[in-house]
N, C-alpha and C positions, 0 to 999 in steps of 0.2 A: 236095318239102318236107323239111326236116330236122326232127328231133325236139327240137332245142335250144329251151330255154325262152327267152322274150323278157322275162321278169321281171328287173328290175334292182334292186339294193340301193342304199341311200343311201350316199354316200361315208363311209368310216370304219366302216361296218357297224353303226352304232348304230341307225339307222332312226328314223322319225318316225311311230309308230303312232297309233292313235286317241286314246290318252291322252297324246300329246306325247312329246318326246324324253326319253331317260334323264336328260340334264343338267337339263332343265326340271323333271322329277319330283324330282330330288335337291334343286334349289334351292327348289321349293315346299315340300318337307318341311322343309328348313332354315328357311324363313321361318315355317312354322307352329310349329316348335320354339322358335325365338327369340321369336316373338310370345307364346307361352305363358309363357316365362320373364319377359318384360317385363310382361305383363298380370298374372300372379299375383304376381310380385315387387313390383309397384307396390301391389297391395292389401295384401300382407303388410307392406311397409314402412309404409304408411299406418296399418295397425292397430297397429303397434308405436309409432309416433311420435305419433299423434293420438288424442284421445278426443272423441266426439260429445256435445254437450249441447243440450238444449232450454231456451230462456230463458222463464221463466214470467211475468215482469213487464215493465213499460215503463220501468224505471229507467235503462236504457241507450239509450233512443231519443234521436235518430234513428239512432245507429250500429247498434244491435241492438234489434229490436222484440219485443214479447211474442209467443211462439209460434215465433220464429225458431230455426233449428237451426244450430249453429256447430261448427266443428272447432277444438279447442284442443290445442296442441302440449305434450307433456309436457316440462317444463323443471325444472332444479334451482333451488333457492331463490336461489342466487347469480346466476342469469341474469335475474332480474326487474329491470326498469329503469323509470324514469319514463315515463309515457305508455302503458305496457302495459295491456291489458284482460286481467284474470286471473280464473281460477276458484279459489276458496279455500274452506276450511271452518274455521270457528272456533266454539267452543262458546258464546261470548257473542253470536254472530250466528245462533242457532238451530241451529248445527251441521249445516247442509245446504249443498250447493254454491251459492255466491253469485258473481255476475259484477259486478265493479266495475273502475274505471280507477285505476291507481296514479298519484298526483300528487306524492308525496313519499316519499323513502326515508330510512333511518336517518341522523341527523345534520342533515337539512334542517329549516328552519323554513317553515311554511306558514300562510297566512291568507287571508281574503277579507272585504271586497273594497275595492280602490282603483280608481276609474275603471271599475267593473264588471268588473275583472280579478282572477283568482286570482294570488296572489303566492307564489313559492317562492324562498327565499333572497334576498328583496328584489327579485326580478325579476318583472315582470308577464308572465303566460303567455298567449299567443294560443291559444285553444281553438276552432278551426273546427268541431269535431265537436259543439258544443253546438247545441240546437235553434235554427233560424234566428230572429233577432230577439230572442233572450233573452240575458241577461247572467249571469255567474257569481254575481252578488250575490243571486240568488234564495235562496241558502243562505249568508248571511254568518256568519262565525265568527271568534273571536279567534285570535291567533297560537299555533300549537302547534309545539313542538320534537319531532320524531320520534325516539324512542329508537333506539339502534343495533340492527340486526337486525329492525327492524319497518317497516311500510308504512302510509301514509295513503292512503285510497281514497275516491273519489267516484263517483257515478253521473253519466252525461252528461245525464240529465234531472234537473237540480238541484232543482227545486221539489218533486218527489215521491219522490226517492230516499232510501231508508233506508241511509245509508252511515256513514262515520267521524264525520260531524257529528252523527249521532244517538246516538253513543256517547262523546261528549266527557267525560261524567262518569265513565266507567269508569276503572279504575286505570291503563290504558295510554293514556288520552286518545284513545280511538277508533281506535288503531292496531292492526294485525294482524301477527302474526309472519310473517316470510318463509317459515318452515317450513310455514305453513298453506296456501301456494299449491300447487295441484295441476297447473295447466296455464295456458298463455298462449293466448288466442284469436287465431287466425290468419286465419280467414275465416268469412263467413256463407254457408252452402251451401244453405239454403232459407229464404226465396227466394234465388235465386242472385245475391247482391249481390257476391260475390267477396271478395278479400283486403281486410282493414282498411287504411285509409290510415295512413301514418306520422304519429305525433303530433309534427310538426315544431316545435311551440311549446316543446318541452322541450330542443331541441338545444343551446341555450346553456349548459345545466346539466350536460351530459355526453352520452356516446354513447347512441343509441337501440338497441333490440333489432332484429336483422336478421330478415326474414321467414323462416319455416320452409321445409322442402323441398316444400311442397304443390304448387307449380307443376311441379316436376320429377316428382313422383309422378303427377300428372294426365297429363303428357306421356308417361310410361312406359306408363300404362294405354291411352291412345289409340293410341300407336305399336304396342303389342302387339296391340290389337284389329285394327288395319289389316293387320298382317302375317299374323295368323291368318286373317282373311277373305280376303286376297289369295292366300295360299298354298292355302287350301281351294278357292278358285274356279278355280285353275289346271287341275285335272283336268277338270271339266265344260267349261270353255272350250276346252281342247285337244281334247277329244272332238268338240265341235261343229265346231271348225276342221278336224279330220281328216275328219269326215263330209262337210263342204263340199268338201274337196279330192277325196274319193273320187267325189262326184257330178260334179264338174267333169271329172275324169279319164275317168269313164265316158262322159260326153257327148262328149268329144273322141275317144275310141276308136270310138264309134258313128258318128261323122261321117266316118270314113276309108273 
């Protein structure tokens, strides 16, 4: 018998030890690092772009119910458009955050109601977000011309909402300054009703606001979590696979 060893190395000399190949280890580490960037980056991006609010009243039902939690995108006053659900603060409205829907902007005329419909600039507005079986005329009001730089806002639950119609006797005829808007509601996150539907009834009057980056942020967070978990699982899985190979090799050697 010769003293030469019968042990063989894997081609290339890298080996496939109990913790997996070096290439696999590098890829798993890269996956974890990339996953952390996506996961944490998504949360940071969301914190910069969005503000959370809890809605205390039923004035926006059924779109947003009392106790619902929403995410509202920080926007400039120039980005507010008809149909947006916005969060604003105005000293004549108790100077606390209030959620209402913008139905008219500066220069518009708005009134209610003809055939149970809200009219803006003489056009009847289809409002599918109103409670089923109700009409806009639950809160009828005479025509108002919205001053430049201001907004006219209504709640979706017209019969009980304290909105612009409750402030018609004010100097600004119930309107609110664009500068009072703090954010635009993008989604209801608790309960998880998701993104608000586009207010398509206002399309004939001008472009609608585009959804914020919430879907992209959620995708980043989910992808990051998957990469982190997958990369972290590589080591244990590789060790288990290596142990299985060792047992199989040992059994083969014992059978010779």
